[in-house]
GUGU-448714 format. One record per residue (C-alpha): residue number from 1; x, y, z. Coordinates in steps of 0.1 Angstrom, whole numbers, always signed. Layout:
BEGIN
NODE   k    px    py    pz
NODE NUM     X     Y     Z
...
//
This chain:
BEGIN
NODE   k    px    py    pz
NODE   1  +315  -625 +1117
NODE   2  +338  -632 +1088
NODE   3  +334  -670 +1093
NODE   4  +297  -666 +1092
NODE   5  +299  -647 +1058
NODE   6  +322  -674 +1044
NODE   7  +298  -702 +1056
NODE   8  +268  -683 +1041
NODE   9  +286  -680 +1007
NODE  10  +295  -717 +1007
NODE  11  +259  -727 +1014
NODE  12  +246  -705  +987
NODE  13  +270  -720  +961
NODE  14  +260  -755  +972
NODE  15  +224  -746  +965
NODE  16  +233  -734  +930
NODE  17  +251  -766  +922
NODE  18  +222  -787  +934
NODE  19  +198  -766  +912
NODE  20  +220  -771  +882
NODE  21  +222  -808  +887
NODE  22  +184  -811  +890
NODE  23  +179  -790  +858
NODE  24  +200  -814  +838
NODE  25  +192  -846  +857
NODE  26  +228  -847  +868
NODE  27  +234  -876  +845
NODE  28  +232  -885  +809
NODE  29  +199  -899  +796
NODE  30  +217  -926  +776
NODE  31  +252  -941  +771
NODE  32  +245  -952  +735
NODE  33  +266  -937  +708
NODE  34  +253  -906  +690
NODE  35  +249  -927  +658
NODE  36  +220  -945  +675
NODE  37  +201  -913  +685
NODE  38  +169  -902  +669
NODE  39  +169  -869  +650
NODE  40  +158  -839  +670
NODE  41  +125  -837  +649
NODE  42  +116  -872  +660
NODE  43  +122  -863  +697
NODE  44   +99  -833  +692
NODE  45   +73  -854  +676
NODE  46   +74  -879  +705
NODE  47   +68  -850  +730
NODE  48   +39  -837  +709
NODE  49   +24  -871  +708
NODE  50   +25  -872  +746
NODE  51    +4  -840  +746
NODE  52   +31  -813  +749
NODE  53   +33  -782  +727
NODE  54   +70  -779  +719
NODE  55   +86  -744  +719
NODE  56  +123  -753  +718
NODE  57  +144  -784  +716
NODE  58  +180  -793  +718
NODE  59  +204  -822  +724
NODE  60  +226  -816  +754
NODE  61  +248  -840  +775
NODE  62  +233  -871  +760
NODE  63  +197  -860  +766
NODE  64  +171  -845  +745
NODE  65  +159  -813  +762
NODE  66  +124  -801  +752
NODE  67  +110  -768  +764
NODE  68   +72  -771  +760
NODE  69   +38  -762  +774
NODE  70   +17  -790  +790
NODE  71   -20  -795  +784
NODE  72   -28  -767  +810
NODE  73    -4  -742  +794
NODE  74   +22  -745  +821
NODE  75   +59  -744  +810
NODE  76   +78  -776  +814
NODE  77  +113  -788  +806
NODE  78  +114  -825  +795
NODE  79  +144  -847  +793
NODE  80  +142  -875  +767
NODE  81  +163  -905  +760
NODE  82  +176  -897  +726
NODE  83  +176  -934  +715
NODE  84  +139  -940  +722
NODE  85  +123  -907  +727
NODE  86  +110  -918  +761
NODE  87  +106  -891  +787
NODE  88  +130  -898  +816
NODE  89  +125  -867  +836
NODE  90  +108  -833  +837
NODE  91  +111  -801  +856
//
């Protein structure tokens, strides 16, 4: 019974790690130096030009993370390349 509990705990922690990786793409959006990144306001403008209503934005782990509403009002998290403003992933 104890082995079963340990196995269940291990599987649960693996699921948490996988979810964290998916949320942050598990990799940086760019390897370019920070001096080449666009300002956060420019990244927000790129997302708005693509039809999203930006609620919150930040730079994290070499990605622009934009929390926004799509055209249908659904919440979405966008990952942008901070050098170009191109959307490289969403969740």
